[in-house]
C-alpha positions as CSV (number, residue, x, y, z in Angstrom):
1,M,-17.5,5.6,-12.8
2,P,-16.7,6.9,-9.7
3,D,-12.3,7.5,-9.0
4,I,-10.9,6.4,-5.7
5,F,-8.8,8.6,-6.2
6,D,-10.8,12.1,-6.9
7,L,-11.6,13.9,-3.6
8,T,-15.8,14.0,-4.2
9,T,-15.6,10.5,-4.7
10,Q,-14.0,10.0,-0.9
11,R,-16.2,11.8,0.6
12,E,-19.0,10.4,-0.5
13,L,-18.0,6.9,0.7
14,L,-16.6,7.9,3.8
15,A,-20.1,10.1,4.2
16,R,-22.1,6.8,3.6
17,L,-19.6,4.9,6.3
18,A,-20.4,6.6,8.6
19,S,-24.0,6.6,8.4
20,I,-23.5,2.6,8.8
21,R,-25.2,1.7,12.3
22,P,-24.9,-1.5,14.5
23,D,-28.2,-1.7,14.1
24,A,-28.2,-0.8,10.5
25,K,-30.8,-4.3,8.3
26,R,-29.0,-6.3,5.5
27,Q,-31.4,-6.1,2.2
28,W,-29.9,-9.4,1.0
29,G,-26.3,-11.6,1.9
30,K,-25.6,-13.7,5.0
31,M,-23.1,-11.1,6.6
32,T,-24.0,-9.0,9.6
33,V,-23.5,-5.0,9.3
34,A,-19.9,-6.3,11.4
35,Q,-18.9,-8.6,8.9
36,M,-19.4,-6.9,6.3
37,L,-17.2,-3.7,7.1
38,A,-14.7,-6.2,8.2
39,H,-14.9,-8.4,5.4
40,C,-15.0,-4.2,3.0
41,C,-11.0,-4.4,4.6
42,L,-9.9,-7.7,3.2
43,P,-9.5,-6.2,-0.4
44,I,-8.4,-2.8,0.5
45,E,-5.4,-4.5,2.3
46,L,-4.8,-5.8,-0.9
47,M,-4.4,-3.1,-2.5
48,L,-2.3,-1.2,0.2
49,G,-0.4,-4.7,0.0
50,K,-1.1,-5.0,3.1
51,A,-1.6,-8.6,2.4
52,D,-0.6,-11.3,0.8
53,G,-1.7,-11.4,-3.0
54,S,0.2,-14.6,-3.9
55,Q,-2.3,-16.7,-6.5
56,T,-2.0,-19.8,-6.9
57,F,-2.1,-22.1,-10.1
58,I,-6.1,-22.5,-9.7
59,Q,-6.5,-18.5,-8.6
60,K,-4.4,-18.0,-11.8
61,C,-7.3,-19.5,-13.9
62,I,-9.9,-18.2,-12.5
63,A,-8.4,-14.7,-12.8
64,M,-7.5,-15.5,-16.9
65,L,-11.6,-16.0,-16.7
66,F,-12.8,-13.4,-14.9
67,S,-10.1,-10.5,-16.1
68,G,-12.4,-7.9,-17.4
69,F,-14.5,-8.1,-14.0
70,A,-11.9,-5.5,-12.7
71,A,-12.6,-3.5,-15.5
72,S,-16.3,-3.4,-15.6
73,E,-18.1,-0.4,-14.4
74,K,-21.7,-2.2,-13.6
75,P,-22.5,-2.7,-10.0
76,F,-22.1,-6.2,-8.4
77,I,-25.1,-8.4,-8.7
78,K,-26.5,-9.2,-5.4
79,N,-25.3,-12.7,-3.9
80,L,-22.4,-13.1,-5.9
81,P,-20.3,-15.8,-4.2
82,M,-17.0,-14.7,-2.5
83,P,-14.4,-16.9,-2.6
84,E,-13.0,-18.4,0.7
85,F,-10.0,-16.1,1.7
86,F,-12.9,-12.9,1.7
87,I,-15.4,-14.7,3.8
88,V,-15.6,-13.5,7.2
89,A,-17.2,-16.2,8.7
90,T,-17.0,-15.3,13.1
91,E,-19.3,-12.4,14.4
92,K,-17.3,-9.0,14.8
93,N,-17.2,-5.8,17.0
94,F,-18.9,-3.1,14.8
95,D,-17.3,-0.3,16.7
96,F,-13.4,-2.0,16.3
97,E,-14.4,-2.9,12.5
98,K,-16.2,0.8,10.9
99,A,-13.3,2.3,12.4
100,R,-9.8,0.1,11.4
101,L,-12.2,0.0,7.9
102,T,-12.5,4.1,8.4
103,Q,-8.4,3.6,8.8
104,L,-7.7,1.8,6.1
105,M,-10.0,3.8,3.3
106,L,-8.1,7.0,4.4
107,Q,-4.9,4.9,3.7
108,M,-5.8,4.1,0.5
109,F,-7.1,8.0,-0.6
110,A,-4.0,8.9,0.6
111,T,-2.3,6.8,-1.7
112,N,-2.2,8.0,-5.8
113,A,-2.5,5.8,-8.8
114,A,1.1,5.2,-9.3
115,D,1.7,3.8,-5.6
116,V,-1.1,0.7,-6.5
117,E,-0.7,0.2,-10.7
118,G,0.5,-3.6,-11.6
119,R,-0.3,-4.7,-8.2
120,R,-1.4,-8.2,-7.3
121,H,-5.4,-8.9,-6.5
122,K,-5.3,-12.5,-5.1
123,L,-8.3,-13.7,-7.7
124,L,-8.3,-11.3,-10.3
125,G,-3.9,-11.0,-10.8
126,V,-2.4,-8.2,-11.9
127,L,-4.6,-5.0,-12.0
128,T,-4.4,-0.9,-13.3
129,A,-4.5,1.6,-11.2
130,R,-7.9,2.4,-12.9
131,E,-9.1,-1.3,-12.1
132,W,-8.3,-0.7,-8.7
133,S,-10.0,2.2,-8.6
134,N,-13.5,1.0,-10.4
135,L,-12.8,-2.5,-8.0
136,M,-12.5,-0.8,-5.2
137,Y,-15.5,1.8,-5.1
138,R,-17.7,-1.5,-7.1
139,H,-17.5,-3.5,-3.7
140,L,-17.8,-0.5,-0.9
141,D,-20.7,0.5,-3.0
142,H,-22.3,-2.9,-3.4
143,H,-22.0,-3.6,0.4
144,F,-22.7,0.4,1.5
145,R,-26.0,-0.5,-0.3
146,Q,-26.4,-4.2,1.0
147,F,-26.5,-2.2,4.8
148,G,-29.2,0.5,3.0
149,A,-26.1,3.5,2.7
């Protein structure tokens, strides 16, 4: 599994993001390309501690059911249901969201594994740095492939 703390992986992800255009056609799902860019920002904000990672009782129960999800190296399946707090329902500005995601990715890449070790994900609970890396790579890869990048 590619590691987001590795420079080669970071360059690959940034190049793929740079290749995404406003007229990119989705291969599956319902989001527009601008909504996808905004959506991709949300888990990175959790990882960086810029968003609330606290969990309700129900979310803690769900975390127990999906405890191995973050550690998995399998690609996300298409049309995977999303929790409400990750849904971007309104249309977004492509250029703004692409710049925002680029900046968040650069901030994510500037962190080291020790900075995120034990940080809480809103749905999956406390994650190791390796789990965060797997989850972030798989998530970005999934949505970049969704729009042909």
